[in-house]
C-alpha positions as CSV (number, residue, x, y, z in Angstrom):
1,M,-35.8,21.1,3.4
2,S,-33.0,20.4,5.8
3,G,-29.3,21.3,5.2
4,P,-26.3,19.1,5.7
5,A,-25.6,17.4,9.0
6,W,-22.7,19.7,9.9
7,L,-19.8,18.1,12.0
8,T,-19.8,18.7,15.7
9,D,-16.8,20.4,17.2
10,E,-15.6,16.9,18.4
11,E,-16.1,15.4,14.9
12,Q,-14.3,18.4,13.3
13,R,-11.3,17.9,15.6
14,M,-11.1,14.2,14.8
15,W,-11.6,14.8,11.1
16,R,-8.8,17.4,10.8
17,K,-6.5,15.0,12.7
18,L,-7.4,12.1,10.4
19,V,-6.8,14.3,7.3
20,A,-3.5,15.5,8.6
21,M,-2.4,11.9,9.5
22,T,-3.4,10.5,6.1
23,T,-1.5,13.3,4.4
24,L,1.6,13.5,6.5
25,L,2.3,9.7,7.1
26,P,2.6,8.8,3.4
27,A,4.8,11.9,2.8
28,A,7.1,10.9,5.7
29,L,7.3,7.3,4.4
30,D,8.0,8.5,0.9
31,A,10.7,10.9,1.9
32,R,12.7,8.2,3.7
33,L,12.2,5.6,0.9
34,Q,13.3,8.2,-1.7
35,R,16.3,9.2,0.3
36,E,17.5,5.7,1.3
37,A,16.3,3.4,-1.5
38,G,15.3,5.6,-4.5
39,L,11.8,4.4,-4.3
40,T,8.4,6.0,-3.7
41,H,6.2,4.4,-1.0
42,F,3.9,3.1,-3.7
43,S,6.8,1.6,-5.7
44,Y,8.0,-0.1,-2.5
45,W,4.5,-1.4,-1.8
46,V,4.3,-2.9,-5.3
47,L,7.6,-4.7,-4.8
48,A,6.5,-5.9,-1.3
49,M,3.2,-7.2,-2.5
50,L,5.0,-9.2,-5.2
51,S,7.6,-10.5,-2.7
52,E,4.8,-12.0,-0.6
53,A,3.0,-13.6,-3.5
54,R,3.3,-17.2,-4.5
55,D,6.1,-17.5,-7.1
56,R,6.6,-13.8,-6.5
57,S,4.1,-13.0,-9.3
58,L,0.5,-11.7,-9.5
59,R,-1.9,-10.8,-12.3
60,M,-1.8,-7.1,-12.8
61,S,-5.4,-6.8,-11.8
62,E,-4.8,-8.7,-8.5
63,L,-1.7,-6.6,-7.8
64,A,-3.7,-3.4,-8.4
65,A,-6.2,-4.6,-5.9
66,R,-3.5,-5.4,-3.3
67,C,-2.0,-2.0,-3.8
68,N,-5.3,-0.2,-3.8
69,S,-4.5,1.2,-7.2
70,S,-6.0,1.7,-10.6
71,L,-4.6,-0.5,-13.4
72,S,-3.3,2.6,-15.2
73,R,-1.3,3.9,-12.2
74,L,0.0,0.4,-11.5
75,S,1.0,-0.1,-15.1
76,H,2.9,3.2,-15.1
77,V,4.8,2.2,-11.9
78,V,5.5,-1.4,-13.1
79,G,7.0,0.2,-16.2
80,K,9.4,2.2,-14.1
81,L,10.3,-0.9,-12.0
82,E,10.8,-2.9,-15.2
83,A,13.3,-0.3,-16.4
84,R,15.3,-0.8,-13.3
85,G,15.2,-4.6,-13.7
86,W,13.2,-5.2,-10.6
87,V,9.9,-6.5,-12.2
88,R,9.1,-8.0,-15.5
89,R,5.8,-8.5,-17.2
90,Q,4.8,-11.8,-18.8
91,R,1.8,-13.7,-20.1
92,P,0.4,-16.3,-17.9
93,A,1.1,-19.9,-19.2
94,D,-2.5,-20.9,-18.5
95,D,-4.3,-17.9,-19.9
96,A,-3.3,-15.4,-22.6
97,R,-5.4,-12.6,-21.3
98,G,-3.8,-10.0,-19.2
99,N,-0.3,-9.9,-17.8
100,L,1.6,-11.2,-14.8
101,A,3.9,-8.9,-12.9
102,V,6.9,-10.9,-11.7
103,L,9.4,-9.8,-9.1
104,T,12.9,-10.5,-10.4
105,D,15.7,-11.7,-8.2
106,E,17.1,-8.1,-8.3
107,G,13.7,-6.8,-7.3
108,F,13.6,-9.3,-4.4
109,A,17.0,-8.2,-3.3
110,K,15.8,-4.6,-3.4
111,V,12.9,-5.4,-1.1
112,V,15.1,-7.3,1.3
113,A,17.6,-4.4,1.4
114,T,14.9,-1.8,1.9
115,A,12.5,-3.5,4.3
116,P,14.5,-3.0,7.5
117,G,14.7,0.8,7.1
118,H,11.0,0.9,6.1
119,V,9.8,-1.2,9.0
120,E,11.9,0.9,11.4
121,Q,10.2,4.1,10.1
122,V,6.7,2.5,10.3
123,R,7.4,1.5,13.9
124,A,8.8,4.9,14.9
125,L,6.0,6.8,13.2
126,V,3.1,4.6,14.2
127,F,3.5,1.5,16.4
128,D,6.0,2.9,19.0
129,R,3.5,5.6,19.8
130,L,0.5,3.2,20.4
131,T,-0.5,0.7,23.0
132,L,-1.6,-2.8,21.9
133,E,-5.2,-1.8,22.7
134,Q,-4.9,1.3,20.5
135,V,-3.5,-0.9,17.7
136,H,-6.6,-3.1,18.0
137,Q,-8.9,0.0,18.1
138,I,-7.3,1.4,15.0
139,D,-7.6,-1.9,13.2
140,E,-11.3,-2.0,14.1
141,I,-11.8,1.6,13.0
142,C,-10.1,1.0,9.7
143,A,-12.2,-2.0,9.1
144,A,-15.4,-0.1,9.8
145,L,-14.3,2.7,7.4
146,L,-13.2,0.3,4.7
147,T,-16.7,-1.1,4.5
148,E,-17.7,2.1,2.7
149,L,-14.4,2.9,1.0
150,D,-13.7,-0.7,-0.1
151,P,-17.2,-2.2,-0.7
152,G,-15.8,-5.1,-2.8
153,G,-13.6,-6.1,0.2
154,R,-10.3,-6.0,-1.8
155,V,-8.3,-4.9,1.2
156,A,-10.2,-7.0,3.7
157,A,-9.5,-10.1,1.5
158,L,-5.8,-9.7,1.9
159,P,-4.0,-12.4,3.9
160,D,-3.6,-11.5,7.6
């Protein structure tokens, strides 16, 4: 009986860097969004996904997929965004099942006001430190990892 295939020293170094990056990057994005806009990174992402959708609305299930979220987590956050007047839920006209999340004009204004600082932070933390070749490599690496993590292709199905 063989044991686990332990990581090599090189794999261990890469793994620890990946874990550190996936922990520290969201925290850094969250900190700035909280400070400047009173939003978590996830809340901003929800607003941004709605701002990009046709009619600024999506079924909750589709929004959850675009946000890589469970419906329960999304519902909780949408409730908070509703309380601030940035999102409203409504029944779709063509189907009484489920709910739509709809970005209000106030919510769209919040995204427009918040986006410049957010993209500045993303550029400073990520893209300004990479070459175009590295950006392409990371894109390919993420796509390869997502084949296991996202077997339904929810993330891959997003518009480019």
